[in-house]
C-alpha beads as a LAMMPS data file, in Angstrom:
LAMMPS data file: protein, C-alpha beads

112 atoms
111 bonds

1 atom types
1 bond types

-500.0 500.0 xlo xhi
-500.0 500.0 ylo yhi
-500.0 500.0 zlo zhi

Masses

1 110.0

Atoms # bond

1 1 1 -0.209 -0.120 -0.012
2 1 1 1.247 3.359 -0.974
3 1 1 1.449 6.436 1.153
4 1 1 -1.230 7.965 -0.920
5 1 1 -3.556 4.807 -0.497
6 1 1 -2.951 5.071 3.392
7 1 1 -3.744 9.096 3.399
8 1 1 -6.751 8.351 1.334
9 1 1 -7.950 5.574 3.666
10 1 1 -7.160 7.713 6.574
11 1 1 -9.573 10.694 5.126
12 1 1 -12.201 8.047 4.490
13 1 1 -12.393 6.676 7.851
14 1 1 -11.996 10.662 9.488
15 1 1 -15.221 11.293 7.096
16 1 1 -17.084 8.147 8.273
17 1 1 -16.519 9.031 11.772
18 1 1 -17.488 12.608 11.635
19 1 1 -20.876 11.461 9.873
20 1 1 -21.512 9.030 12.362
21 1 1 -20.880 11.632 15.162
22 1 1 -22.993 14.105 13.251
23 1 1 -25.976 11.473 12.801
24 1 1 -25.712 10.654 16.641
25 1 1 -25.880 14.525 17.674
26 1 1 -29.035 14.505 15.371
27 1 1 -30.632 11.897 17.024
28 1 1 -29.818 12.980 20.581
29 1 1 -30.920 16.626 19.714
30 1 1 -34.103 15.034 18.569
31 1 1 -34.509 13.026 21.652
32 1 1 -33.978 16.025 24.147
33 1 1 -36.406 17.819 22.325
34 1 1 -38.927 15.731 22.056
35 1 1 -38.589 14.857 25.842
36 1 1 -38.926 18.701 26.462
37 1 1 -41.908 18.769 24.448
38 1 1 -43.363 15.984 26.033
39 1 1 -42.764 17.481 29.415
40 1 1 -44.471 20.487 28.259
41 1 1 -47.549 18.634 27.408
42 1 1 -47.502 16.131 30.327
43 1 1 -46.635 13.075 28.723
44 1 1 -45.661 10.447 31.108
45 1 1 -44.507 6.591 30.863
46 1 1 -45.228 4.811 27.646
47 1 1 -46.451 7.861 25.949
48 1 1 -43.592 9.910 26.553
49 1 1 -41.254 6.858 25.220
50 1 1 -43.627 6.534 22.240
51 1 1 -43.112 10.414 21.641
52 1 1 -39.587 10.614 21.772
53 1 1 -39.069 7.387 19.787
54 1 1 -41.204 8.934 17.189
55 1 1 -38.615 12.035 16.813
56 1 1 -35.621 9.655 17.010
57 1 1 -36.819 8.044 13.798
58 1 1 -37.008 11.759 12.371
59 1 1 -32.997 11.830 12.340
60 1 1 -33.021 9.018 10.336
61 1 1 -35.091 10.426 7.685
62 1 1 -33.094 13.913 8.430
63 1 1 -36.287 16.408 8.750
64 1 1 -35.422 19.841 8.569
65 1 1 -35.435 21.941 11.775
66 1 1 -38.528 23.688 11.054
67 1 1 -40.419 20.623 10.672
68 1 1 -39.708 19.529 13.911
69 1 1 -40.655 23.031 15.068
70 1 1 -43.781 23.093 13.437
71 1 1 -44.531 19.249 14.452
72 1 1 -44.272 20.414 18.122
73 1 1 -46.256 23.690 17.805
74 1 1 -49.154 21.470 16.018
75 1 1 -48.738 19.107 19.202
76 1 1 -49.035 21.592 21.618
77 1 1 -51.924 23.319 19.955
78 1 1 -53.688 19.845 19.941
79 1 1 -52.836 19.369 23.625
80 1 1 -53.876 22.749 24.620
81 1 1 -50.300 24.070 25.537
82 1 1 -49.923 27.683 24.818
83 1 1 -46.153 28.174 24.249
84 1 1 -44.685 30.735 21.817
85 1 1 -42.980 29.628 18.426
86 1 1 -39.779 31.216 19.533
87 1 1 -39.659 29.298 22.713
88 1 1 -40.106 26.179 20.769
89 1 1 -37.458 27.111 18.656
90 1 1 -34.978 28.061 21.573
91 1 1 -35.860 24.888 22.916
92 1 1 -34.555 23.049 19.900
93 1 1 -31.482 25.369 20.080
94 1 1 -30.783 24.063 23.696
95 1 1 -31.231 20.667 22.640
96 1 1 -28.766 20.795 19.938
97 1 1 -26.393 22.350 21.929
98 1 1 -26.450 19.877 24.758
99 1 1 -26.456 17.072 22.249
100 1 1 -23.622 18.152 20.518
101 1 1 -21.525 18.464 23.603
102 1 1 -22.852 15.407 25.161
103 1 1 -21.894 13.145 21.880
104 1 1 -18.625 15.087 21.772
105 1 1 -17.950 13.890 25.528
106 1 1 -19.023 10.396 24.797
107 1 1 -16.568 10.317 21.715
108 1 1 -13.641 11.254 23.806
109 1 1 -14.467 8.982 26.548
110 1 1 -14.514 6.124 23.821
111 1 1 -11.513 7.061 22.175
112 1 1 -9.996 6.635 25.661

Bonds

1 1 1 2
2 1 2 3
3 1 3 4
4 1 4 5
5 1 5 6
6 1 6 7
7 1 7 8
8 1 8 9
9 1 9 10
10 1 10 11
11 1 11 12
12 1 12 13
13 1 13 14
14 1 14 15
15 1 15 16
16 1 16 17
17 1 17 18
18 1 18 19
19 1 19 20
20 1 20 21
21 1 21 22
22 1 22 23
23 1 23 24
24 1 24 25
25 1 25 26
26 1 26 27
27 1 27 28
28 1 28 29
29 1 29 30
30 1 30 31
31 1 31 32
32 1 32 33
33 1 33 34
34 1 34 35
35 1 35 36
36 1 36 37
37 1 37 38
38 1 38 39
39 1 39 40
40 1 40 41
41 1 41 42
42 1 42 43
43 1 43 44
44 1 44 45
45 1 45 46
46 1 46 47
47 1 47 48
48 1 48 49
49 1 49 50
50 1 50 51
51 1 51 52
52 1 52 53
53 1 53 54
54 1 54 55
55 1 55 56
56 1 56 57
57 1 57 58
58 1 58 59
59 1 59 60
60 1 60 61
61 1 61 62
62 1 62 63
63 1 63 64
64 1 64 65
65 1 65 66
66 1 66 67
67 1 67 68
68 1 68 69
69 1 69 70
70 1 70 71
71 1 71 72
72 1 72 73
73 1 73 74
74 1 74 75
75 1 75 76
76 1 76 77
77 1 77 78
78 1 78 79
79 1 79 80
80 1 80 81
81 1 81 82
82 1 82 83
83 1 83 84
84 1 84 85
85 1 85 86
86 1 86 87
87 1 87 88
88 1 88 89
89 1 89 90
90 1 90 91
91 1 91 92
92 1 92 93
93 1 93 94
94 1 94 95
95 1 95 96
96 1 96 97
97 1 97 98
98 1 98 99
99 1 99 100
100 1 100 101
101 1 101 102
102 1 102 103
103 1 103 104
104 1 104 105
105 1 105 106
106 1 106 107
107 1 107 108
108 1 108 109
109 1 109 110
110 1 110 111
111 1 111 112
Protein backbone atom coordinates (compact mmCIF):
# COMPACT_ATOMS: atom_id res chain seq x y z
CA UNK A 1 0.00 0.00 0.00
CA UNK A 2 1.38 3.38 -0.98
CA UNK A 3 1.51 6.46 1.19
CA UNK A 4 -1.21 7.99 -0.97
CA UNK A 5 -3.47 4.96 -0.38
CA UNK A 6 -2.90 5.19 3.37
CA UNK A 7 -3.77 8.91 3.41
CA UNK A 8 -6.87 8.29 1.32
CA UNK A 9 -8.01 5.53 3.70
CA UNK A 10 -7.34 7.79 6.70
CA UNK A 11 -9.46 10.58 5.19
CA UNK A 12 -12.25 8.13 4.38
CA UNK A 13 -12.21 6.82 7.95
CA UNK A 14 -12.28 10.37 9.30
CA UNK A 15 -15.24 11.23 7.07
CA UNK A 16 -17.15 8.13 8.21
CA UNK A 17 -16.42 8.94 11.84
CA UNK A 18 -17.56 12.57 11.48
CA UNK A 19 -20.76 11.53 9.71
CA UNK A 20 -21.49 9.03 12.46
CA UNK A 21 -21.02 11.71 15.12
CA UNK A 22 -23.23 14.11 13.15
CA UNK A 23 -26.00 11.51 12.97
CA UNK A 24 -25.67 10.68 16.67
CA UNK A 25 -25.88 14.39 17.53
CA UNK A 26 -29.02 14.82 15.39
CA UNK A 27 -30.66 11.79 16.97
CA UNK A 28 -29.75 13.00 20.47
CA UNK A 29 -30.97 16.53 19.66
CA UNK A 30 -34.31 15.14 18.54
CA UNK A 31 -34.52 12.97 21.64
CA UNK A 32 -33.79 15.86 24.02
CA UNK A 33 -36.17 18.17 22.14
CA UNK A 34 -38.96 15.59 22.16
CA UNK A 35 -38.44 14.94 25.87
CA UNK A 36 -38.78 18.68 26.54
CA UNK A 37 -41.95 18.85 24.43
CA UNK A 38 -43.41 15.77 26.11
CA UNK A 39 -42.81 17.31 29.52
CA UNK A 40 -44.57 20.51 28.42
CA UNK A 41 -47.58 18.41 27.40
CA UNK A 42 -47.52 16.39 30.60
CA UNK A 43 -46.78 13.06 28.91
CA UNK A 44 -45.50 10.30 31.17
CA UNK A 45 -44.48 6.65 30.98
CA UNK A 46 -45.20 4.82 27.72
CA UNK A 47 -46.70 7.93 26.07
CA UNK A 48 -43.52 9.90 26.74
CA UNK A 49 -41.33 7.06 25.47
CA UNK A 50 -43.35 6.65 22.28
CA UNK A 51 -43.31 10.39 21.62
CA UNK A 52 -39.52 10.55 22.06
CA UNK A 53 -39.05 7.46 19.87
CA UNK A 54 -41.08 9.06 17.08
CA UNK A 55 -38.68 12.03 17.05
CA UNK A 56 -35.62 9.82 17.05
CA UNK A 57 -36.78 8.23 13.81
CA UNK A 58 -36.99 11.77 12.41
CA UNK A 59 -33.18 11.88 12.56
CA UNK A 60 -33.04 8.88 10.25
CA UNK A 61 -35.22 10.73 7.74
CA UNK A 62 -33.15 13.88 8.38
CA UNK A 63 -36.13 16.20 8.79
CA UNK A 64 -35.26 19.91 8.73
CA UNK A 65 -35.41 21.91 11.96
CA UNK A 66 -38.50 23.86 10.92
CA UNK A 67 -40.40 20.58 10.44
CA UNK A 68 -39.61 19.57 14.03
CA UNK A 69 -40.69 22.98 15.34
CA UNK A 70 -43.89 22.83 13.28
CA UNK A 71 -44.63 19.35 14.58
CA UNK A 72 -44.18 20.37 18.22
CA UNK A 73 -46.24 23.53 17.70
CA UNK A 74 -49.07 21.43 16.21
CA UNK A 75 -48.83 18.94 19.09
CA UNK A 76 -48.93 21.79 21.61
CA UNK A 77 -52.00 23.27 19.95
CA UNK A 78 -53.72 19.87 19.95
CA UNK A 79 -52.94 19.45 23.66
CA UNK A 80 -53.86 23.03 24.60
CA UNK A 81 -50.32 24.01 25.55
CA UNK A 82 -49.80 27.73 24.98
CA UNK A 83 -46.12 28.17 24.11
CA UNK A 84 -44.78 30.79 21.69
CA UNK A 85 -42.95 29.55 18.61
CA UNK A 86 -39.82 31.38 19.77
CA UNK A 87 -39.78 29.26 22.93
CA UNK A 88 -40.07 26.09 20.87
CA UNK A 89 -37.23 27.23 18.59
CA UNK A 90 -35.12 28.11 21.65
CA UNK A 91 -35.74 24.67 23.13
CA UNK A 92 -34.54 23.09 19.88
CA UNK A 93 -31.38 25.20 19.98
CA UNK A 94 -30.71 24.25 23.58
CA UNK A 95 -31.26 20.58 22.71
CA UNK A 96 -28.86 20.85 19.75
CA UNK A 97 -26.11 22.40 21.89
CA UNK A 98 -26.57 19.84 24.66
CA UNK A 99 -26.59 16.96 22.17
CA UNK A 100 -23.37 18.16 20.53
CA UNK A 101 -21.64 18.42 23.92
CA UNK A 102 -22.86 14.98 24.99
CA UNK A 103 -21.82 13.26 21.75
CA UNK A 104 -18.38 14.92 21.78
CA UNK A 105 -17.84 13.89 25.41
CA UNK A 106 -18.92 10.32 24.71
CA UNK A 107 -16.62 10.16 21.67
CA UNK A 108 -13.66 11.34 23.76
CA UNK A 109 -14.39 8.78 26.46
CA UNK A 110 -14.61 5.99 23.88
CA UNK A 111 -11.39 7.10 22.22
CA UNK A 112 -9.70 6.67 25.56
